C-alpha positions as CSV (number, residue, x, y, z in Angstrom):
1,M,-3.8,26.5,20.9
2,I,-3.2,23.0,19.8
3,T,-0.4,21.9,16.7
4,I,-0.6,19.0,14.9
5,N,2.8,17.4,14.2
6,Q,4.3,13.9,13.9
7,N,2.5,12.7,16.6
8,Y,-1.1,13.3,15.3
9,Y,-3.5,11.3,16.9
10,Q,-3.5,12.9,20.3
11,P,-3.9,16.0,19.3
12,M,-6.3,15.6,16.2
13,R,-8.3,13.8,18.6
14,Q,-8.4,16.4,21.6
15,A,-9.0,19.1,19.1
16,R,-12.1,16.9,17.9
17,I,-13.5,16.5,20.9
18,E,-13.2,19.8,22.6
19,Q,-14.6,21.0,19.7
20,G,-17.5,18.9,19.8
21,L,-17.3,17.1,16.8
22,T,-17.6,13.8,15.6
23,Q,-15.1,11.5,13.6
24,R,-18.1,11.7,10.6
25,E,-18.0,15.9,11.4
26,L,-15.2,15.9,10.9
27,G,-14.7,14.3,8.0
28,R,-17.4,16.4,6.5
29,R,-15.4,19.8,7.1
30,S,-12.0,18.4,5.7
31,G,-13.1,16.1,3.0
32,I,-11.7,13.3,4.4
33,S,-13.5,10.0,5.2
34,H,-14.7,9.3,8.7
35,Y,-13.3,6.3,8.3
36,S,-9.4,7.4,7.7
37,I,-9.9,9.7,10.6
38,K,-10.9,7.2,12.6
39,D,-7.7,5.3,11.2
40,Y,-5.6,8.3,12.7
41,E,-6.9,9.6,15.6
42,Q,-6.4,4.9,16.6
43,G,-2.0,5.1,15.5
44,R,-3.1,2.6,12.8
45,H,-2.7,4.7,9.6
46,K,-0.4,7.9,9.3
47,P,-1.5,10.6,7.2
48,S,0.2,12.1,4.8
49,A,1.4,16.3,5.0
50,Y,-0.9,17.1,2.6
51,R,-4.3,15.6,4.8
52,L,-2.7,16.6,7.9
53,G,-3.2,20.1,6.8
54,K,-6.9,19.7,5.4
55,I,-7.7,18.2,9.0
56,A,-6.0,21.0,10.8
57,R,-7.5,23.6,8.8
58,A,-10.4,22.5,9.3
59,L,-10.0,21.9,13.3
60,G,-8.9,25.7,12.9
61,L,-5.2,24.5,14.0
62,D,-2.1,25.9,13.2
63,A,-1.1,24.3,9.8
64,E,1.5,26.1,8.4
65,D,3.9,23.3,8.5
66,Y,1.8,21.5,5.6
67,P,1.3,22.1,2.2
68,T,-2.0,23.0,1.3
69,E,-2.2,22.3,-2.2
70,P,-2.5,18.4,-2.9
71,P,1.2,16.6,-3.9
72,R,2.3,16.8,-7.6
73,R,2.0,14.2,-9.9
74,T,4.8,12.7,-11.3
75,P,5.9,13.7,-15.2
76,V,5.3,11.1,-17.5
77,G,8.7,10.6,-18.8
78,E,10.2,10.8,-14.7
79,R,7.4,8.3,-14.3
80,N,8.5,6.2,-17.4
81,E,12.5,6.4,-16.0
82,L,11.5,5.2,-12.6
83,L,9.2,2.4,-14.4
84,K,11.8,0.9,-16.4
85,K,13.9,0.7,-13.2
86,V,11.1,-2.1,-11.9
87,M,9.8,-3.4,-15.4
88,D,11.2,-7.2,-14.2
89,L,9.8,-7.5,-11.3
90,P,6.4,-8.8,-12.9
91,G,8.3,-11.4,-14.0
92,Y,9.9,-12.5,-11.1
93,I,6.8,-12.4,-8.7
94,I,4.9,-15.1,-11.4
95,R,8.0,-17.5,-11.1
96,E,7.9,-17.0,-7.5
97,N,3.8,-16.9,-6.4
98,W,2.7,-19.5,-9.7
99,P,0.0,-20.9,-7.4
100,L,-1.7,-17.4,-6.7
101,V,-1.4,-16.7,-10.6
102,A,-3.1,-20.1,-11.6
103,G,-5.6,-19.5,-9.0
104,T,-6.2,-15.9,-10.7
105,H,-7.2,-17.9,-13.5
106,M,-5.6,-14.8,-15.9
107,E,-3.1,-15.5,-18.9
108,V,0.6,-14.6,-17.9
109,E,0.4,-11.8,-20.4
110,D,-2.6,-10.2,-19.1
111,L,-1.5,-10.7,-15.7
112,T,1.6,-9.2,-16.6
113,Q,-0.3,-6.0,-17.9
114,E,-2.1,-5.4,-14.4
115,L,1.1,-6.0,-12.7
116,L,2.4,-2.9,-14.3
117,L,-0.4,-1.1,-14.2
118,R,-0.2,-1.3,-10.4
119,A,3.5,-0.6,-10.7
120,L,2.8,2.7,-12.2
121,L,0.1,3.4,-9.5
122,A,2.5,2.5,-6.8
123,I,5.2,4.9,-8.0
124,E,2.4,7.7,-7.7
125,T,1.9,7.0,-4.5
126,Y,6.2,6.4,-3.6
127,D,7.6,8.7,-1.1
128,P,11.2,8.2,-0.4
129,T,11.2,9.9,3.6
130,M,8.7,6.7,4.4
131,G,12.0,4.3,4.1
132,A,11.4,1.8,1.8
133,S,12.8,2.0,-1.5
134,L,11.1,2.5,-5.0
135,R,11.8,-0.8,-5.9
136,T,10.5,-2.4,-2.6
137,H,7.6,-0.1,-2.3
138,V,6.2,-1.4,-5.9
139,N,7.4,-5.1,-5.0
140,I,4.9,-4.5,-2.5
141,A,2.0,-3.6,-4.2
142,M,2.3,-6.1,-6.8
143,R,2.3,-9.0,-4.5
144,Y,-1.0,-7.4,-2.5
145,H,-2.4,-6.9,-5.8
146,L,-1.8,-10.4,-7.5
147,L,-2.9,-11.7,-3.6
148,S,-6.6,-9.4,-4.1
149,L,-7.1,-11.1,-8.2
150,A,-6.5,-14.5,-6.8
151,R,-8.6,-13.6,-3.9
152,A,-11.2,-12.3,-5.4
153,A,-11.1,-14.9,-8.4
154,S,-11.9,-18.0,-6.5
155,N,-15.2,-18.8,-5.0
156,R,-13.5,-21.3,-2.8
157,G,-10.9,-19.8,-0.8
158,M,-7.4,-19.0,-1.2
159,T,-6.7,-23.0,-1.2
160,D,-8.5,-24.2,-4.5
161,V,-5.8,-24.9,-6.2
162,P,-6.6,-25.7,-10.0
163,K,-6.1,-29.0,-11.8
164,G,-2.8,-29.8,-13.0
165,V,-0.8,-27.1,-10.8
166,R,1.5,-29.1,-8.6
167,I,2.6,-27.4,-5.1
168,T,5.5,-28.7,-3.5
169,F,6.3,-27.8,0.5
170,C,9.5,-28.4,1.7
171,S,10.8,-27.6,5.4
172,V,14.3,-26.4,6.1
173,E,15.3,-29.7,7.8
174,A,14.7,-31.3,4.2
175,M,16.6,-28.6,2.4
176,T,19.6,-29.1,5.2
177,D,19.5,-33.1,4.5
178,A,19.5,-32.2,0.9
179,G,23.0,-30.5,1.6
180,F,21.6,-27.0,1.2
181,G,23.3,-24.7,3.8
182,F,21.1,-21.9,6.0
183,E,22.7,-19.1,7.6
184,G,21.9,-17.9,10.7
């Protein structure tokens, strides 16, 4: 019998093929989209332990190491405490990515609220065993959301900069000539 483990893609694919199932059929049995199963089998994404358990059970494989219940939601009080730790990130991201902010055509206050809502979602998906700190995880989620908002707002592509926004480009050579030192 095949046991699904952290090398999930090979045993999963092998068991699916041995049982004569397509990715779509396995998706129906497990309740997971066949696109996700395809990504897992190709090693592009790593399924959560809960999803691995669902797939293993759908294939009739040993799934004793995986939870049968979905992960618990973070209690409101704990989530609010975690959110307080990253409250400064939206302002930092907005200042650092002003051309993207201007490209969203949103008011700064509205954008700040959007980024904080994204932070709440990121807190729910945070897994400390994956290596990144909570702050890094939330930062990446907010930056990606800002990029998505700017892309959705522009019908002319990401290079469209609204009138009145000044963008400055600078090179390492120019910064060195100006007296700034860089390590490495």
